[in-house]
mmCIF file as gemmi writes it, N, C-alpha and C atoms, coordinates in Angstrom:
data_model
loop_
_atom_site.group_PDB
_atom_site.id
_atom_site.type_symbol
_atom_site.label_atom_id
_atom_site.label_alt_id
_atom_site.label_comp_id
_atom_site.label_asym_id
_atom_site.label_entity_id
_atom_site.label_seq_id
_atom_site.pdbx_PDB_ins_code
_atom_site.Cartn_x
_atom_site.Cartn_y
_atom_site.Cartn_z
_atom_site.occupancy
_atom_site.B_iso_or_equiv
_atom_site.pdbx_formal_charge
_atom_site.auth_seq_id
_atom_site.auth_asym_id
_atom_site.pdbx_PDB_model_num
ATOM 1 N N . MET Axp A 1 ? -71.674 -2.276 80.641 1 0 ? 1 A 1
ATOM 2 C CA . MET Axp A 1 ? -70.248 -2.233 80.823 1 0 ? 1 A 1
ATOM 3 C C . MET Axp A 1 ? -69.423 -2.452 79.596 1 0 ? 1 A 1
ATOM 4 N N . PRO Axp A 2 ? -69.91 -3.223 78.581 1 0 ? 2 A 1
ATOM 5 C CA . PRO Axp A 2 ? -69.148 -3.352 77.399 1 0 ? 2 A 1
ATOM 6 C C . PRO Axp A 2 ? -68.83 -2.002 76.713 1 0 ? 2 A 1
ATOM 7 N N . GLU Axp A 3 ? -69.783 -1.052 76.795 1 0 ? 3 A 1
ATOM 8 C CA . GLU Axp A 3 ? -69.477 0.291 76.207 1 0 ? 3 A 1
ATOM 9 C C . GLU Axp A 3 ? -68.319 0.953 76.887 1 0 ? 3 A 1
ATOM 10 N N . LEU Axp A 4 ? -68.269 0.851 78.206 1 0 ? 4 A 1
ATOM 11 C CA . LEU Axp A 4 ? -67.187 1.449 78.979 1 0 ? 4 A 1
ATOM 12 C C . LEU Axp A 4 ? -65.852 0.75 78.62 1 0 ? 4 A 1
ATOM 13 N N . GLN Axp A 5 ? -65.909 -0.545 78.564 1 0 ? 5 A 1
ATOM 14 C CA . GLN Axp A 5 ? -64.667 -1.301 78.243 1 0 ? 5 A 1
ATOM 15 C C . GLN Axp A 5 ? -64.166 -0.92 76.856 1 0 ? 5 A 1
ATOM 16 N N . SER Axp A 6 ? -65.061 -0.804 75.92 1 0 ? 6 A 1
ATOM 17 C CA . SER Axp A 6 ? -64.697 -0.408 74.55 1 0 ? 6 A 1
ATOM 18 C C . SER Axp A 6 ? -64.121 1.034 74.543 1 0 ? 6 A 1
ATOM 19 N N . ALA Axp A 7 ? -64.789 1.931 75.311 1 0 ? 7 A 1
ATOM 20 C CA . ALA Axp A 7 ? -64.335 3.289 75.323 1 0 ? 7 A 1
ATOM 21 C C . ALA Axp A 7 ? -62.943 3.396 75.993 1 0 ? 7 A 1
ATOM 22 N N . LEU Axp A 8 ? -62.73 2.556 77.044 1 0 ? 8 A 1
ATOM 23 C CA . LEU Axp A 8 ? -61.437 2.581 77.686 1 0 ? 8 A 1
ATOM 24 C C . LEU Axp A 8 ? -60.33 2.077 76.764 1 0 ? 8 A 1
ATOM 25 N N . ALA Axp A 9 ? -60.64 1.021 75.969 1 0 ? 9 A 1
ATOM 26 C CA . ALA Axp A 9 ? -59.675 0.514 75.042 1 0 ? 9 A 1
ATOM 27 C C . ALA Axp A 9 ? -59.321 1.554 73.981 1 0 ? 9 A 1
ATOM 28 N N . GLU Axp A 10 ? -60.354 2.267 73.498 1 0 ? 10 A 1
ATOM 29 C CA . GLU Axp A 10 ? -60.134 3.32 72.494 1 0 ? 10 A 1
ATOM 30 C C . GLU Axp A 10 ? -59.318 4.49 73.1 1 0 ? 10 A 1
ATOM 31 N N . LEU Axp A 11 ? -59.654 4.825 74.357 1 0 ? 11 A 1
ATOM 32 C CA . LEU Axp A 11 ? -58.965 5.865 75.066 1 0 ? 11 A 1
ATOM 33 C C . LEU Axp A 11 ? -57.473 5.548 75.229 1 0 ? 11 A 1
ATOM 34 N N . ALA Axp A 12 ? -57.192 4.314 75.57 1 0 ? 12 A 1
ATOM 35 C CA . ALA Axp A 12 ? -55.791 3.889 75.758 1 0 ? 12 A 1
ATOM 36 C C . ALA Axp A 12 ? -55.03 4.021 74.421 1 0 ? 12 A 1
ATOM 37 N N . SER Axp A 13 ? -55.669 3.675 73.319 1 0 ? 13 A 1
ATOM 38 C CA . SER Axp A 13 ? -55.041 3.811 72.009 1 0 ? 13 A 1
ATOM 39 C C . SER Axp A 13 ? -54.785 5.258 71.663 1 0 ? 13 A 1
ATOM 40 N N . VAL Axp A 14 ? -55.797 6.148 71.919 1 0 ? 14 A 1
ATOM 41 C CA . VAL Axp A 14 ? -55.665 7.552 71.647 1 0 ? 14 A 1
ATOM 42 C C . VAL Axp A 14 ? -54.535 8.132 72.511 1 0 ? 14 A 1
ATOM 43 N N . ALA Axp A 15 ? -54.538 7.706 73.805 1 0 ? 15 A 1
ATOM 44 C CA . ALA Axp A 15 ? -53.509 8.22 74.725 1 0 ? 15 A 1
ATOM 45 C C . ALA Axp A 15 ? -52.086 7.85 74.258 1 0 ? 15 A 1
ATOM 46 N N . ALA Axp A 16 ? -51.942 6.585 73.781 1 0 ? 16 A 1
ATOM 47 C CA . ALA Axp A 16 ? -50.638 6.206 73.255 1 0 ? 16 A 1
ATOM 48 C C . ALA Axp A 16 ? -50.234 7.011 72.044 1 0 ? 16 A 1
ATOM 49 N N . ASP Axp A 17 ? -51.201 7.311 71.164 1 0 ? 17 A 1
ATOM 50 C CA . ASP Axp A 17 ? -50.897 8.129 70.018 1 0 ? 17 A 1
ATOM 51 C C . ASP Axp A 17 ? -50.511 9.515 70.401 1 0 ? 17 A 1
ATOM 52 N N . CYS Axp A 18 ? -51.221 10.059 71.41 1 0 ? 18 A 1
ATOM 53 C CA . CYS Axp A 18 ? -50.895 11.435 71.906 1 0 ? 18 A 1
ATOM 54 C C . CYS Axp A 18 ? -49.513 11.469 72.497 1 0 ? 18 A 1
ATOM 55 N N . LEU Axp A 19 ? -49.187 10.463 73.255 1 0 ? 19 A 1
ATOM 56 C CA . LEU Axp A 19 ? -47.868 10.418 73.934 1 0 ? 19 A 1
ATOM 57 C C . LEU Axp A 19 ? -46.769 10.361 72.851 1 0 ? 19 A 1
ATOM 58 N N . ALA Axp A 20 ? -46.982 9.611 71.836 1 0 ? 20 A 1
ATOM 59 C CA . ALA Axp A 20 ? -45.989 9.523 70.77 1 0 ? 20 A 1
ATOM 60 C C . ALA Axp A 20 ? -45.823 10.811 70.023 1 0 ? 20 A 1
ATOM 61 N N . ALA Axp A 21 ? -46.893 11.579 69.842 1 0 ? 21 A 1
ATOM 62 C CA . ALA Axp A 21 ? -46.842 12.792 69.075 1 0 ? 21 A 1
ATOM 63 C C . ALA Axp A 21 ? -46.492 14.008 69.963 1 0 ? 21 A 1
ATOM 64 N N . ALA Axp A 22 ? -46.635 13.916 71.236 1 0 ? 22 A 1
ATOM 65 C CA . ALA Axp A 22 ? -46.459 15.091 72.146 1 0 ? 22 A 1
ATOM 66 C C . ALA Axp A 22 ? -45.13 15.79 71.994 1 0 ? 22 A 1
ATOM 67 N N . PRO Axp A 23 ? -44.03 15.133 72.016 1 0 ? 23 A 1
ATOM 68 C CA . PRO Axp A 23 ? -42.757 15.897 71.98 1 0 ? 23 A 1
ATOM 69 C C . PRO Axp A 23 ? -42.589 16.761 70.737 1 0 ? 23 A 1
ATOM 70 N N . SER Axp A 24 ? -42.859 16.22 69.561 1 0 ? 24 A 1
ATOM 71 C CA . SER Axp A 24 ? -42.714 16.975 68.332 1 0 ? 24 A 1
ATOM 72 C C . SER Axp A 24 ? -43.826 18.016 68.21 1 0 ? 24 A 1
ATOM 73 N N . SER Axp A 25 ? -45.05 17.698 68.612 1 0 ? 25 A 1
ATOM 74 C CA . SER Axp A 25 ? -46.116 18.636 68.567 1 0 ? 25 A 1
ATOM 75 C C . SER Axp A 25 ? -45.893 19.813 69.481 1 0 ? 25 A 1
ATOM 76 N N . ALA Axp A 26 ? -45.419 19.506 70.682 1 0 ? 26 A 1
ATOM 77 C CA . ALA Axp A 26 ? -45.21 20.587 71.642 1 0 ? 26 A 1
ATOM 78 C C . ALA Axp A 26 ? -44.085 21.519 71.138 1 0 ? 26 A 1
ATOM 79 N N . ALA Axp A 27 ? -43.012 20.93 70.6 1 0 ? 27 A 1
ATOM 80 C CA . ALA Axp A 27 ? -41.883 21.733 70.162 1 0 ? 27 A 1
ATOM 81 C C . ALA Axp A 27 ? -42.21 22.651 68.987 1 0 ? 27 A 1
ATOM 82 N N . SER Axp A 28 ? -43.125 22.193 68.133 1 0 ? 28 A 1
ATOM 83 C CA . SER Axp A 28 ? -43.455 22.992 66.94 1 0 ? 28 A 1
ATOM 84 C C . SER Axp A 28 ? -44.673 23.872 67.124 1 0 ? 28 A 1
ATOM 85 N N . SER Axp A 29 ? -45.326 23.862 68.263 1 0 ? 29 A 1
ATOM 86 C CA . SER Axp A 29 ? -46.562 24.596 68.465 1 0 ? 29 A 1
ATOM 87 C C . SER Axp A 29 ? -46.275 25.999 68.877 1 0 ? 29 A 1
ATOM 88 N N . THR Axp A 30 ? -47.239 26.876 68.591 1 0 ? 30 A 1
ATOM 89 C CA . THR Axp A 30 ? -47.204 28.291 69.089 1 0 ? 30 A 1
ATOM 90 C C . THR Axp A 30 ? -47.49 28.25 70.545 1 0 ? 30 A 1
ATOM 91 N N . ASP Axp A 31 ? -47.229 29.312 71.239 1 0 ? 31 A 1
ATOM 92 C CA . ASP Axp A 31 ? -47.509 29.402 72.665 1 0 ? 31 A 1
ATOM 93 C C . ASP Axp A 31 ? -49.009 29.168 72.944 1 0 ? 31 A 1
ATOM 94 N N . ASP Axp A 32 ? -49.843 29.828 72.154 1 0 ? 32 A 1
ATOM 95 C CA . ASP Axp A 32 ? -51.281 29.654 72.332 1 0 ? 32 A 1
ATOM 96 C C . ASP Axp A 32 ? -51.749 28.235 72.094 1 0 ? 32 A 1
ATOM 97 N N . ALA Axp A 33 ? -51.202 27.58 71.046 1 0 ? 33 A 1
ATOM 98 C CA . ALA Axp A 33 ? -51.627 26.184 70.752 1 0 ? 33 A 1
ATOM 99 C C . ALA Axp A 33 ? -51.118 25.279 71.862 1 0 ? 33 A 1
ATOM 100 N N . LEU Axp A 34 ? -49.924 25.511 72.36 1 0 ? 34 A 1
ATOM 101 C CA . LEU Axp A 34 ? -49.398 24.687 73.427 1 0 ? 34 A 1
ATOM 102 C C . LEU Axp A 34 ? -50.257 24.793 74.685 1 0 ? 34 A 1
ATOM 103 N N . LEU Axp A 35 ? -50.643 26.037 75.047 1 0 ? 35 A 1
ATOM 104 C CA . LEU Axp A 35 ? -51.497 26.181 76.197 1 0 ? 35 A 1
ATOM 105 C C . LEU Axp A 35 ? -52.906 25.621 76.002 1 0 ? 35 A 1
ATOM 106 N N . GLU Axp A 36 ? -53.404 25.672 74.77 1 0 ? 36 A 1
ATOM 107 C CA . GLU Axp A 36 ? -54.718 25.088 74.464 1 0 ? 36 A 1
ATOM 108 C C . GLU Axp A 36 ? -54.635 23.549 74.596 1 0 ? 36 A 1
ATOM 109 N N . MET Axp A 37 ? -53.569 22.924 74.11 1 0 ? 37 A 1
ATOM 110 C CA . MET Axp A 37 ? -53.401 21.494 74.254 1 0 ? 37 A 1
ATOM 111 C C . MET Axp A 37 ? -53.333 21.102 75.723 1 0 ? 37 A 1
ATOM 112 N N . GLN Axp A 38 ? -52.574 21.886 76.49 1 0 ? 38 A 1
ATOM 113 C CA . GLN Axp A 38 ? -52.452 21.575 77.912 1 0 ? 38 A 1
ATOM 114 C C . GLN Axp A 38 ? -53.785 21.73 78.605 1 0 ? 38 A 1
ATOM 115 N N . SER Axp A 39 ? -54.564 22.76 78.249 1 0 ? 39 A 1
ATOM 116 C CA . SER Axp A 39 ? -55.897 22.914 78.832 1 0 ? 39 A 1
ATOM 117 C C . SER Axp A 39 ? -56.792 21.761 78.494 1 0 ? 39 A 1
ATOM 118 N N . ARG Axp A 40 ? -56.819 21.396 77.26 1 0 ? 40 A 1
ATOM 119 C CA . ARG Axp A 40 ? -57.673 20.245 76.829 1 0 ? 40 A 1
ATOM 120 C C . ARG Axp A 40 ? -57.27 18.919 77.543 1 0 ? 40 A 1
ATOM 121 N N . LEU Axp A 41 ? -55.965 18.703 77.709 1 0 ? 41 A 1
ATOM 122 C CA . LEU Axp A 41 ? -55.516 17.555 78.381 1 0 ? 41 A 1
ATOM 123 C C . LEU Axp A 41 ? -55.937 17.582 79.883 1 0 ? 41 A 1
ATOM 124 N N . ALA Axp A 42 ? -55.849 18.739 80.5 1 0 ? 42 A 1
ATOM 125 C CA . ALA Axp A 42 ? -56.232 18.859 81.894 1 0 ? 42 A 1
ATOM 126 C C . ALA Axp A 42 ? -57.729 18.609 82.051 1 0 ? 42 A 1
ATOM 127 N N . ASP Axp A 43 ? -58.563 19.072 81.097 1 0 ? 43 A 1
ATOM 128 C CA . ASP Axp A 43 ? -59.967 18.773 81.106 1 0 ? 43 A 1
ATOM 129 C C . ASP Axp A 43 ? -60.225 17.317 81.007 1 0 ? 43 A 1
ATOM 130 N N . ALA Axp A 44 ? -59.551 16.648 80.085 1 0 ? 44 A 1
ATOM 131 C CA . ALA Axp A 44 ? -59.701 15.216 79.908 1 0 ? 44 A 1
ATOM 132 C C . ALA Axp A 44 ? -59.283 14.488 81.177 1 0 ? 44 A 1
ATOM 133 N N . ASN Axp A 45 ? -58.185 14.935 81.798 1 0 ? 45 A 1
ATOM 134 C CA . ASN Axp A 45 ? -57.707 14.309 83.01 1 0 ? 45 A 1
ATOM 135 C C . ASN Axp A 45 ? -58.74 14.391 84.144 1 0 ? 45 A 1
ATOM 136 N N . ARG Axp A 46 ? -59.428 15.56 84.244 1 0 ? 46 A 1
ATOM 137 C CA . ARG Axp A 46 ? -60.463 15.738 85.285 1 0 ? 46 A 1
ATOM 138 C C . ARG Axp A 46 ? -61.594 14.75 85.028 1 0 ? 46 A 1
ATOM 139 N N . LEU Axp A 47 ? -61.993 14.541 83.749 1 0 ? 47 A 1
ATOM 140 C CA . LEU Axp A 47 ? -63.059 13.624 83.432 1 0 ? 47 A 1
ATOM 141 C C . LEU Axp A 47 ? -62.657 12.179 83.755 1 0 ? 47 A 1
ATOM 142 N N . LEU Axp A 48 ? -61.359 11.814 83.45 1 0 ? 48 A 1
ATOM 143 C CA . LEU Axp A 48 ? -60.888 10.516 83.79 1 0 ? 48 A 1
ATOM 144 C C . LEU Axp A 48 ? -60.85 10.272 85.258 1 0 ? 48 A 1
ATOM 145 N N . THR Axp A 49 ? -60.445 11.278 86.028 1 0 ? 49 A 1
ATOM 146 C CA . THR Axp A 49 ? -60.38 11.161 87.488 1 0 ? 49 A 1
ATOM 147 C C . THR Axp A 49 ? -61.8 10.993 88.015 1 0 ? 49 A 1
ATOM 148 N N . ALA Axp A 50 ? -62.762 11.693 87.51 1 0 ? 50 A 1
ATOM 149 C CA . ALA Axp A 50 ? -64.168 11.522 87.958 1 0 ? 50 A 1
ATOM 150 C C . ALA Axp A 50 ? -64.667 10.14 87.631 1 0 ? 50 A 1
ATOM 151 N N . THR Axp A 51 ? -64.339 9.644 86.478 1 0 ? 51 A 1
ATOM 152 C CA . THR Axp A 51 ? -64.744 8.272 86.12 1 0 ? 51 A 1
ATOM 153 C C . THR Axp A 51 ? -64.074 7.236 87.035 1 0 ? 51 A 1
ATOM 154 N N . ALA Axp A 52 ? -62.823 7.41 87.315 1 0 ? 52 A 1
ATOM 155 C CA . ALA Axp A 52 ? -62.104 6.507 88.164 1 0 ? 52 A 1
ATOM 156 C C . ALA Axp A 52 ? -62.746 6.521 89.576 1 0 ? 52 A 1
ATOM 157 N N . ALA Axp A 53 ? -63.107 7.684 90.039 1 0 ? 53 A 1
ATOM 158 C CA . ALA Axp A 53 ? -63.818 7.785 91.349 1 0 ? 53 A 1
ATOM 159 C C . ALA Axp A 53 ? -65.101 7.086 91.372 1 0 ? 53 A 1
ATOM 160 N N . ALA Axp A 54 ? -65.861 7.202 90.309 1 0 ? 54 A 1
ATOM 161 C CA . ALA Axp A 54 ? -67.197 6.51 90.241 1 0 ? 54 A 1
ATOM 162 C C . ALA Axp A 54 ? -66.962 5 90.264 1 0 ? 54 A 1
ATOM 163 N N . LEU Axp A 55 ? -65.969 4.502 89.544 1 0 ? 55 A 1
ATOM 164 C CA . LEU Axp A 55 ? -65.678 3.084 89.543 1 0 ? 55 A 1
ATOM 165 C C . LEU Axp A 55 ? -65.186 2.618 90.897 1 0 ? 55 A 1
ATOM 166 N N . ALA Axp A 56 ? -64.345 3.4 91.543 1 0 ? 56 A 1
ATOM 167 C CA . ALA Axp A 56 ? -63.861 3.043 92.879 1 0 ? 56 A 1
ATOM 168 C C . ALA Axp A 56 ? -65.03 3.015 93.839 1 0 ? 56 A 1
ATOM 169 N N . ALA Axp A 57 ? -66 3.923 93.745 1 0 ? 57 A 1
ATOM 170 C CA . ALA Axp A 57 ? -67.182 3.9 94.605 1 0 ? 57 A 1
ATOM 171 C C . ALA Axp A 57 ? -67.96 2.575 94.457 1 0 ? 57 A 1
ATOM 172 N N . GLU Axp A 58 ? -68.091 2.124 93.229 1 0 ? 58 A 1
ATOM 173 C CA . GLU Axp A 58 ? -68.796 0.867 92.999 1 0 ? 58 A 1
ATOM 174 C C . GLU Axp A 58 ? -68.035 -0.311 93.609 1 0 ? 58 A 1
ATOM 175 N N . VAL Axp A 59 ? -66.676 -0.291 93.477 1 0 ? 59 A 1
ATOM 176 C CA . VAL Axp A 59 ? -65.865 -1.282 94.104 1 0 ? 59 A 1
ATOM 177 C C . VAL Axp A 59 ? -66.091 -1.273 95.59 1 0 ? 59 A 1
ATOM 178 N N . SER Axp A 60 ? -66.101 -0.124 96.198 1 0 ? 60 A 1
ATOM 179 C CA . SER Axp A 60 ? -66.33 0.019 97.652 1 0 ? 60 A 1
ATOM 180 C C . SER Axp A 60 ? -67.715 -0.528 98.02 1 0 ? 60 A 1
ATOM 181 N N . HIS Axp A 61 ? -68.702 -0.154 97.24 1 0 ? 61 A 1
ATOM 182 C CA . HIS Axp A 61 ? -70.062 -0.681 97.51 1 0 ? 61 A 1
ATOM 183 C C . HIS Axp A 61 ? -70.131 -2.154 97.453 1 0 ? 61 A 1
ATOM 184 N N . ARG Axp A 62 ? -69.497 -2.785 96.495 1 0 ? 62 A 1
ATOM 185 C CA . ARG Axp A 62 ? -69.479 -4.24 96.326 1 0 ? 62 A 1
ATOM 186 C C . ARG Axp A 62 ? -68.639 -4.896 97.378 1 0 ? 62 A 1
ATOM 187 N N . SER Axp A 63 ? -67.855 -4.131 98.082 1 0 ? 63 A 1
ATOM 188 C CA . SER Axp A 63 ? -66.942 -4.68 99.128 1 0 ? 63 A 1
ATOM 189 C C . SER Axp A 63 ? -67.403 -4.277 100.524 1 0 ? 63 A 1
ATOM 190 N N . ARG Axp A 64 ? -68.601 -3.77 100.661 1 0 ? 64 A 1
ATOM 191 C CA . ARG Axp A 64 ? -69.051 -3.279 101.975 1 0 ? 64 A 1
ATOM 192 C C . ARG Axp A 64 ? -68.973 -4.391 103.047 1 0 ? 64 A 1
ATOM 193 N N . ARG Axp A 65 ? -68.742 -3.91 104.254 1 0 ? 65 A 1
ATOM 194 C CA . ARG Axp A 65 ? -68.496 -4.816 105.41 1 0 ? 65 A 1
ATOM 195 C C . ARG Axp A 65 ? -69.591 -5.879 105.577 1 0 ? 65 A 1
ATOM 196 N N . GLU Axp A 66 ? -70.812 -5.533 105.404 1 0 ? 66 A 1
ATOM 197 C CA . GLU Axp A 66 ? -71.9 -6.508 105.657 1 0 ? 66 A 1
ATOM 198 C C . GLU Axp A 66 ? -71.846 -7.721 104.699 1 0 ? 66 A 1
ATOM 199 N N . LEU Axp A 67 ? -71.118 -7.587 103.583 1 0 ? 67 A 1
ATOM 200 C CA . LEU Axp A 67 ? -70.982 -8.739 102.664 1 0 ? 67 A 1
ATOM 201 C C . LEU Axp A 67 ? -69.989 -9.746 103.122 1 0 ? 67 A 1
ATOM 202 N N . GLY Axp A 68 ? -69.136 -9.308 104.083 1 0 ? 68 A 1
ATOM 203 C CA . GLY Axp A 68 ? -68.155 -10.248 104.659 1 0 ? 68 A 1
ATOM 204 C C . GLY Axp A 68 ? -67.227 -10.785 103.567 1 0 ? 68 A 1
ATOM 205 N N . TYR Axp A 69 ? -67.028 -12.118 103.595 1 0 ? 69 A 1
ATOM 206 C CA . TYR Axp A 69 ? -66.177 -12.768 102.624 1 0 ? 69 A 1
ATOM 207 C C . TYR Axp A 69 ? -66.762 -12.826 101.227 1 0 ? 69 A 1
ATOM 208 N N . ASP Axp A 70 ? -68.032 -12.473 101.071 1 0 ? 70 A 1
ATOM 209 C CA . ASP Axp A 70 ? -68.646 -12.453 99.772 1 0 ? 70 A 1
ATOM 210 C C . ASP Axp A 70 ? -68.436 -11.097 99.074 1 0 ? 70 A 1
ATOM 211 N N . GLY Axp A 71 ? -67.849 -10.164 99.776 1 0 ? 71 A 1
ATOM 212 C CA . GLY Axp A 71 ? -67.595 -8.832 99.205 1 0 ? 71 A 1
ATOM 213 C C . GLY Axp A 71 ? -66.486 -8.912 98.139 1 0 ? 71 A 1
ATOM 214 N N . LEU Axp A 72 ? -66.515 -8.007 97.214 1 0 ? 72 A 1
ATOM 215 C CA . LEU Axp A 72 ? -65.559 -8.022 96.105 1 0 ? 72 A 1
ATOM 216 C C . LEU Axp A 72 ? -64.111 -8.001 96.573 1 0 ? 72 A 1
ATOM 217 N N . ALA Axp A 73 ? -63.714 -7.104 97.487 1 0 ? 73 A 1
ATOM 218 C CA . ALA Axp A 73 ? -62.37 -7.056 97.898 1 0 ? 73 A 1
ATOM 219 C C . ALA Axp A 73 ? -61.93 -8.384 98.562 1 0 ? 73 A 1
ATOM 220 N N . GLN Axp A 74 ? -62.761 -8.911 99.44 1 0 ? 74 A 1
ATOM 221 C CA . GLN Axp A 74 ? -62.395 -10.11 100.139 1 0 ? 74 A 1
ATOM 222 C C . GLN Axp A 74 ? -62.245 -11.281 99.169 1 0 ? 74 A 1
ATOM 223 N N . LYS Axp A 75 ? -63.207 -11.369 98.18 1 0 ? 75 A 1
ATOM 224 C CA . LYS Axp A 75 ? -63.12 -12.418 97.165 1 0 ? 75 A 1
ATOM 225 C C . LYS Axp A 75 ? -61.874 -12.35 96.325 1 0 ? 75 A 1
ATOM 226 N N . ARG Axp A 76 ? -61.305 -11.144 96.205 1 0 ? 76 A 1
ATOM 227 C CA . ARG Axp A 76 ? -60.102 -10.964 95.411 1 0 ? 76 A 1
ATOM 228 C C . ARG Axp A 76 ? -58.858 -10.951 96.279 1 0 ? 76 A 1
ATOM 229 N N . GLY Axp A 77 ? -58.973 -11.284 97.57 1 0 ? 77 A 1
ATOM 230 C CA . GLY Axp A 77 ? -57.817 -11.406 98.402 1 0 ? 77 A 1
ATOM 231 C C . GLY Axp A 77 ? -57.317 -10.11 99.047 1 0 ? 77 A 1
ATOM 232 N N . ALA Axp A 78 ? -58.128 -9.08 99.04 1 0 ? 78 A 1
ATOM 233 C CA . ALA Axp A 78 ? -57.727 -7.807 99.64 1 0 ? 78 A 1
ATOM 234 C C . ALA Axp A 78 ? -58.548 -7.567 100.864 1 0 ? 78 A 1
ATOM 235 N N . ARG Axp A 79 ? -57.997 -6.961 101.919 1 0 ? 79 A 1
ATOM 236 C CA . ARG Axp A 79 ? -58.739 -6.711 103.145 1 0 ? 79 A 1
ATOM 237 C C . ARG Axp A 79 ? -59.784 -5.571 102.914 1 0 ? 79 A 1
ATOM 238 N N . THR Axp A 80 ? -59.417 -4.584 102.137 1 0 ? 80 A 1
ATOM 239 C CA . THR Axp A 80 ? -60.288 -3.428 101.98 1 0 ? 80 A 1
ATOM 240 C C . THR Axp A 80 ? -60.434 -3.109 100.466 1 0 ? 80 A 1
ATOM 241 N N . PRO Axp A 81 ? -61.469 -2.338 100.135 1 0 ? 81 A 1
ATOM 242 C CA . PRO Axp A 81 ? -61.587 -1.93 98.752 1 0 ? 81 A 1
ATOM 243 C C . PRO Axp A 81 ? -60.425 -1.023 98.308 1 0 ? 81 A 1
ATOM 244 N N . GLU Axp A 82 ? -59.945 -0.213 99.247 1 0 ? 82 A 1
ATOM 245 C CA . GLU Axp A 82 ? -58.801 0.633 98.913 1 0 ? 82 A 1
ATOM 246 C C . GLU Axp A 82 ? -57.58 -0.166 98.503 1 0 ? 82 A 1
ATOM 247 N N . ALA Axp A 83 ? -57.388 -1.261 99.227 1 0 ? 83 A 1
ATOM 248 C CA . ALA Axp A 83 ? -56.231 -2.099 98.916 1 0 ? 83 A 1
ATOM 249 C C . ALA Axp A 83 ? -56.405 -2.833 97.571 1 0 ? 83 A 1
ATOM 250 N N . LEU Axp A 84 ? -57.681 -3.107 97.257 1 0 ? 84 A 1
ATOM 251 C CA . LEU Axp A 84 ? -57.981 -3.796 96.017 1 0 ? 84 A 1
ATOM 252 C C . LEU Axp A 84 ? -57.746 -2.797 94.829 1 0 ? 84 A 1
ATOM 253 N N . VAL Axp A 85 ? -58.224 -1.575 95 1 0 ? 85 A 1
ATOM 254 C CA . VAL Axp A 85 ? -58.09 -0.6 93.932 1 0 ? 85 A 1
ATOM 255 C C . VAL Axp A 85 ? -56.643 -0.112 93.832 1 0 ? 85 A 1
């Protein structure tokens, strides 16, 4: 998990840099470059969504009903894993 945490921290930093650069980069880009950037961002978003789903599945598994109050969601004060996430 440390690799994922490190990757997420780096991703957050890169995302912040991209957000800061986006308005000027978009305004000065050609149509083709603009569409390429949008396509690459959409690809990255799909990968992030898939990663978030995998992590949510693990939260759900650790919160399964048979664990009762020892389940992750219950231990964190949430009735369901969905409420926790």
